[in-house]
NUFILUM-353654 format. One record per residue (C-alpha): residue number from 1; residue in one letter; y negated, x, z negated. Coordinates in steps of 0.5 Angstrom, whole numbers, plus 500, padded with zeros to 3 digits. Layout:
BEGIN
(r NUM, 'A', (Y, X, Z)),
...
# end
This chain:
BEGIN
(r 1, 'M', (500, 500, 500)),
(r 2, 'N', (493, 503, 502)),
(r 3, 'L', (490, 499, 497)),
(r 4, 'L', (487, 501, 490)),
(r 5, 'I', (484, 497, 485)),
(r 6, 'N', (481, 501, 479)),
(r 7, 'G', (486, 506, 480)),
(r 8, 'K', (492, 502, 481)),
(r 9, 'Q', (496, 500, 487)),
(r 10, 'T', (495, 493, 487)),
(r 11, 'D', (492, 487, 491)),
(r 12, 'Q', (490, 483, 485)),
(r 13, 'L', (483, 482, 483)),
(r 14, 'S', (481, 477, 478)),
(r 15, 'V', (477, 471, 481)),
(r 16, 'L', (473, 472, 475)),
(r 17, 'D', (470, 478, 478)),
(r 18, 'R', (463, 478, 479)),
(r 19, 'G', (464, 481, 486)),
(r 20, 'I', (468, 474, 488)),
(r 21, 'Q', (463, 470, 484)),
(r 22, 'Y', (457, 472, 486)),
(r 23, 'G', (457, 478, 491)),
(r 24, 'D', (455, 482, 485)),
(r 25, 'G', (456, 489, 487)),
(r 26, 'L', (456, 494, 493)),
(r 27, 'F', (460, 497, 498)),
(r 28, 'E', (461, 503, 503)),
(r 29, 'T', (465, 504, 510)),
(r 30, 'I', (467, 511, 511)),
(r 31, 'A', (470, 514, 517)),
(r 32, 'V', (476, 518, 517)),
(r 33, 'I', (476, 523, 522)),
(r 34, 'D', (481, 528, 523)),
(r 35, 'G', (484, 527, 516)),
(r 36, 'R', (477, 528, 513)),
(r 37, 'L', (472, 523, 510)),
(r 38, 'S', (466, 523, 514)),
(r 39, 'L', (459, 524, 511)),
(r 40, 'W', (462, 523, 504)),
(r 41, 'E', (457, 526, 500)),
(r 42, 'R', (452, 521, 503)),
(r 43, 'H', (456, 515, 502)),
(r 44, 'V', (457, 517, 495)),
(r 45, 'Q', (449, 518, 494)),
(r 46, 'R', (448, 511, 497)),
(r 47, 'L', (453, 508, 492)),
(r 48, 'L', (450, 511, 486)),
(r 49, 'S', (443, 510, 488)),
(r 50, 'G', (445, 502, 489)),
(r 51, 'C', (449, 502, 482)),
(r 52, 'K', (443, 505, 479)),
(r 53, 'R', (438, 500, 482)),
(r 54, 'L', (443, 494, 480)),
(r 55, 'G', (444, 496, 473)),
(r 56, 'I', (452, 497, 475)),
(r 57, 'T', (455, 503, 471)),
(r 58, 'A', (457, 507, 477)),
(r 59, 'P', (464, 510, 478)),
(r 60, 'E', (465, 518, 477)),
(r 61, 'P', (464, 521, 483)),
(r 62, 'A', (470, 526, 482)),
(r 63, 'G', (475, 521, 480)),
(r 64, 'L', (473, 517, 486)),
(r 65, 'L', (474, 522, 491)),
(r 66, 'A', (481, 524, 488)),
(r 67, 'E', (483, 516, 489)),
(r 68, 'A', (480, 516, 496)),
(r 69, 'E', (483, 523, 498)),
(r 70, 'A', (490, 520, 496)),
(r 71, 'L', (489, 514, 500)),
(r 72, 'I', (488, 517, 507)),
(r 73, 'S', (493, 523, 505)),
(r 74, 'H', (497, 521, 511)),
(r 75, 'Q', (491, 518, 516)),
(r 76, 'Q', (488, 522, 522)),
(r 77, 'R', (483, 517, 524)),
(r 78, 'A', (482, 510, 520)),
(r 79, 'V', (477, 507, 516)),
(r 80, 'L', (476, 507, 508)),
(r 81, 'K', (472, 502, 505)),
(r 82, 'I', (470, 502, 497)),
(r 83, 'V', (467, 496, 493)),
(r 84, 'V', (464, 497, 487)),
(r 85, 'T', (463, 490, 483)),
(r 86, 'R', (460, 489, 476)),
(r 87, 'G', (466, 487, 474)),
(r 88, 'I', (469, 481, 470)),
(r 89, 'G', (464, 477, 467)),
(r 90, 'G', (463, 470, 464)),
(r 91, 'R', (460, 464, 467)),
(r 92, 'G', (453, 464, 469)),
(r 93, 'Y', (448, 469, 473)),
(r 94, 'R', (446, 473, 467)),
(r 95, 'P', (451, 479, 466)),
(r 96, 'S', (453, 482, 460)),
(r 97, 'K', (451, 489, 458)),
(r 98, 'D', (458, 491, 456)),
(r 99, 'L', (462, 489, 463)),
(r 100, 'Q', (467, 494, 466)),
(r 101, 'P', (466, 495, 473)),
(r 102, 'S', (471, 494, 478)),
(r 103, 'R', (473, 499, 483)),
(r 104, 'V', (477, 497, 490)),
(r 105, 'L', (479, 502, 495)),
(r 106, 'Y', (483, 501, 501)),
(r 107, 'C', (484, 504, 508)),
(r 108, 'T', (485, 500, 515)),
(r 109, 'P', (486, 502, 522)),
(r 110, 'W', (480, 505, 526)),
(r 111, 'P', (477, 499, 530)),
(r 112, 'D', (478, 499, 538)),
(r 113, 'Y', (471, 501, 540)),
(r 114, 'P', (472, 502, 548)),
(r 115, 'E', (470, 509, 549)),
(r 116, 'E', (466, 507, 555)),
(r 117, 'C', (461, 504, 551)),
(r 118, 'R', (459, 511, 549)),
(r 119, 'K', (458, 512, 556)),
(r 120, 'K', (456, 506, 559)),
(r 121, 'G', (452, 503, 554)),
(r 122, 'I', (453, 496, 550)),
(r 123, 'L', (450, 489, 551)),
(r 124, 'M', (446, 486, 545)),
(r 125, 'R', (444, 479, 544)),
(r 126, 'L', (438, 476, 540)),
(r 127, 'C', (441, 472, 533)),
(r 128, 'A', (438, 465, 531)),
(r 129, 'T', (440, 467, 524)),
(r 130, 'G', (435, 471, 521)),
(r 131, 'L', (434, 475, 514)),
(r 132, 'G', (431, 473, 508)),
(r 133, 'I', (425, 478, 506)),
(r 134, 'N', (427, 481, 499)),
(r 135, 'P', (424, 487, 497)),
(r 136, 'A', (428, 488, 491)),
(r 137, 'L', (435, 488, 495)),
(r 138, 'A', (432, 491, 501)),
(r 139, 'Q', (436, 497, 504)),
(r 140, 'L', (442, 496, 499)),
(r 141, 'K', (449, 495, 502)),
(r 142, 'H', (450, 490, 497)),
(r 143, 'L', (456, 485, 498)),
(r 144, 'N', (452, 479, 500)),
(r 145, 'R', (453, 479, 507)),
(r 146, 'L', (453, 472, 509)),
(r 147, 'E', (447, 472, 513)),
(r 148, 'Q', (451, 477, 518)),
(r 149, 'V', (457, 473, 517)),
(r 150, 'V', (453, 467, 520)),
(r 151, 'A', (449, 471, 525)),
(r 152, 'R', (456, 474, 528)),
(r 153, 'S', (459, 467, 528)),
(r 154, 'E', (454, 465, 534)),
(r 155, 'W', (457, 468, 540)),
(r 156, 'S', (465, 470, 542)),
(r 157, 'D', (463, 473, 548)),
(r 158, 'P', (467, 480, 548)),
(r 159, 'A', (462, 483, 553)),
(r 160, 'I', (457, 482, 548)),
(r 161, 'F', (458, 488, 542)),
(r 162, 'E', (452, 487, 537)),
(r 163, 'G', (447, 482, 535)),
(r 164, 'L', (440, 483, 534)),
(r 165, 'M', (437, 480, 527)),
(r 166, 'L', (430, 479, 525)),
(r 167, 'D', (427, 477, 518)),
(r 168, 'S', (424, 470, 517)),
(r 169, 'D', (417, 473, 519)),
(r 170, 'G', (420, 475, 526)),
(r 171, 'R', (420, 482, 525)),
(r 172, 'V', (426, 486, 528)),
(r 173, 'I', (430, 489, 523)),
(r 174, 'E', (437, 491, 525)),
(r 175, 'G', (444, 489, 528)),
(r 176, 'T', (449, 485, 524)),
(r 177, 'M', (453, 491, 523)),
(r 178, 'S', (448, 497, 525)),
(r 179, 'N', (441, 500, 525)),
(r 180, 'L', (437, 500, 531)),
(r 181, 'F', (433, 505, 534)),
(r 182, 'L', (428, 505, 540)),
(r 183, 'I', (425, 510, 544)),
(r 184, 'K', (418, 509, 547)),
(r 185, 'K', (414, 515, 551)),
(r 186, 'G', (418, 520, 547)),
(r 187, 'L', (418, 517, 540)),
(r 188, 'L', (424, 515, 536)),
(r 189, 'I', (422, 509, 533)),
(r 190, 'T', (426, 505, 527)),
(r 191, 'P', (424, 499, 524)),
(r 192, 'D', (421, 499, 517)),
(r 193, 'L', (426, 497, 512)),
(r 194, 'Q', (422, 496, 505)),
(r 195, 'R', (423, 488, 505)),
(r 196, 'C', (430, 487, 508)),
(r 197, 'G', (436, 490, 511)),
(r 198, 'V', (441, 496, 510)),
(r 199, 'A', (439, 503, 510)),
(r 200, 'G', (445, 506, 513)),
(r 201, 'V', (448, 513, 512)),
(r 202, 'M', (448, 514, 519)),
(r 203, 'R', (440, 512, 520)),
(r 204, 'G', (438, 517, 515)),
(r 205, 'L', (442, 522, 518)),
(r 206, 'I', (439, 521, 525)),
(r 207, 'I', (432, 521, 522)),
(r 208, 'E', (434, 528, 519)),
(r 209, 'L', (437, 531, 525)),
(r 210, 'A', (431, 528, 529)),
(r 211, 'A', (426, 532, 525)),
(r 212, 'K', (430, 538, 526)),
(r 213, 'L', (430, 538, 533)),
(r 214, 'N', (423, 536, 533)),
(r 215, 'I', (424, 529, 536)),
(r 216, 'P', (418, 525, 533)),
(r 217, 'V', (420, 519, 529)),
(r 218, 'L', (416, 513, 527)),
(r 219, 'I', (419, 508, 521)),
(r 220, 'E', (415, 502, 522)),
(r 221, 'S', (414, 495, 523)),
(r 222, 'V', (418, 493, 530)),
(r 223, 'S', (417, 486, 534)),
(r 224, 'L', (421, 483, 539)),
(r 225, 'D', (416, 485, 544)),
(r 226, 'D', (416, 493, 542)),
(r 227, 'V', (424, 492, 543)),
(r 228, 'K', (423, 489, 550)),
(r 229, 'S', (418, 494, 552)),
(r 230, 'A', (422, 500, 550)),
(r 231, 'D', (424, 506, 555)),
(r 232, 'A', (431, 506, 551)),
(r 233, 'L', (435, 503, 545)),
(r 234, 'F', (441, 505, 541)),
(r 235, 'I', (445, 503, 535)),
(r 236, 'S', (448, 506, 529)),
(r 237, 'N', (453, 506, 524)),
(r 238, 'S', (457, 511, 520)),
(r 239, 'L', (463, 509, 525)),
(r 240, 'I', (460, 509, 531)),
(r 241, 'G', (455, 514, 530)),
(r 242, 'I', (450, 513, 536)),
(r 243, 'L', (452, 508, 541)),
(r 244, 'P', (447, 506, 547)),
(r 245, 'V', (444, 499, 549)),
(r 246, 'K', (444, 498, 556)),
(r 247, 'A', (441, 491, 556)),
(r 248, 'F', (438, 486, 551)),
(r 249, 'S', (438, 479, 553)),
(r 250, 'S', (435, 480, 560)),
(r 251, 'Q', (432, 487, 559)),
(r 252, 'S', (435, 493, 561)),
(r 253, 'Y', (434, 500, 559)),
(r 254, 'C', (435, 508, 561)),
(r 255, 'L', (441, 511, 557)),
(r 256, 'E', (439, 518, 560)),
(r 257, 'L', (433, 518, 555)),
(r 258, 'I', (437, 518, 549)),
(r 259, 'P', (436, 525, 547)),
(r 260, 'P', (443, 528, 548)),
(r 261, 'E', (442, 534, 543)),
(r 262, 'L', (441, 528, 538)),
(r 263, 'V', (448, 525, 540)),
(r 264, 'R', (451, 532, 540)),
(r 265, 'A', (448, 534, 533)),
(r 266, 'V', (451, 527, 530)),
(r 267, 'D', (458, 528, 533)),
(r 268, 'R', (458, 535, 530)),
(r 269, 'V', (456, 532, 523)),
(r 270, 'M', (461, 526, 523)),
(r 271, 'S', (466, 531, 525)),
(r 272, 'G', (465, 536, 519)),
(r 273, 'G', (461, 541, 523)),
(r 274, 'S', (454, 543, 521)),
# end
């Protein structure tokens, strides 16, 4: 069984756990590439930071790594998911201060992302479902993903890889499972996530690598008009790295304008290089 709950091989979690009752917790989705945990330190840092913001007792990093490595010991390419909840609590929203957090780790097969998506780009659509504005939870990878679930349920066409989500004020924020980057007149632009959205581990890496490569980066409010007038688009997350967008709605983009040195740098880091 490729699943551990609080260090034990079981698939049983109490229905009284606040992660089930209220979505009171956080998660990380980590790529296993060539038998190693890609971007592990960055994922752990985000998890610990999220636990601090929510007041959840964070798991001990060394113990978490030991459990993760045990789960992936026979995997060359897979996906590891880590879920940390506030733990089992009584009825009511107010959590007790002495709760013992729950820790869930499980390993699943690598998703079927066609290689041609990286070469030829993907199709995106606009989602009708929006993201609520809440700076208190902005950037966190928390368990409340119902907005994304509803948004992803809007289409079934397999040709459309991702949907673009706006906040309730109509600002462009992210994809249902990815962060968004625009390229316009040589600038790399990504939406500001101070009010909502997930600050992806890959997003942070791309911003850092772009700065090292002397690619100017702007983090700012992005409108739909900005997206439609961009020269190029790509999405990112910790599994796909950088994935170019060839068309959004009726607008087409130039894949060749995505800096190849940035793509190569991301691939190197994901594979364990420097």
